[in-house]
N, C-alpha and C positions, 0 to 999 in steps of 0.2 A: 480579311480578318481585321477586327477592330478590338482594341483593348481599352478597358476603363477600370477605375478603382473598384475593387470588389465590394459587394454588399455582404457584410459579415454578421454572424450571430454574435451576441454578447460573449459567448464562450470562445468563439474563434478569435474575437478581438482581444480577449484576456490572454489567450495563448501567444498572440503576436506581441502584446505589451510585455509579457513575461520574457520573451526572447529579446526584446529591445533592452530590457533591464540587464540581462546577462551579457549582451554584446556591447552595451553602451552606445547603440546606434539607433537611428530612426528608420523604421521599416515601412514600406508601402506594399499593399497587396493588390495585384491586378488580375482581372479575369478577361478571357478572350471570347469573342463572339464571331460566328460566321455570319457575314452580312453581304447583301447585294445592294450596291448603291442605286438609289432611285433616280430616274431621269427627271430633270427639272426644266421648265420653260425658262427663257431668259428673264421674264418678269419674276417668277418664283425664285430664281437664283439671286436676283437683285435683292429681294426681300430677305432671303437667308443671309446674304452677305451683310446687309444692313444690321440685322440682329446680332450677327457675330461681332461686328464692330462695336455695337452698343454694349454688349455683354463682355467683350474682351475674351472671347472663347472661340472654339471651333465647333461647328455644328455639321453633322453628316446626315443627309436624308437617306434612309434605308427602306427596302421593301419588306424585310422580315428580320426577326432577330431570334437566333437560337444559340444558346450558350454551349460552348465546347466543353466536353468533359475533362 
């Protein structure tokens, strides 16, 4: 399972902002995805790691992506 920040509609974002105002707190919305990691060759893995380093982020190679309800 993999989680990432949710892609929200303007209406959903407005609801979250409204709750932030009520609570006086910053809120983040995450969505979960069922994924299977992809096998990478050592050369492909080196390219992926180099890009992670350059971007300062984590990258995950996956076979398919289906959003959990």
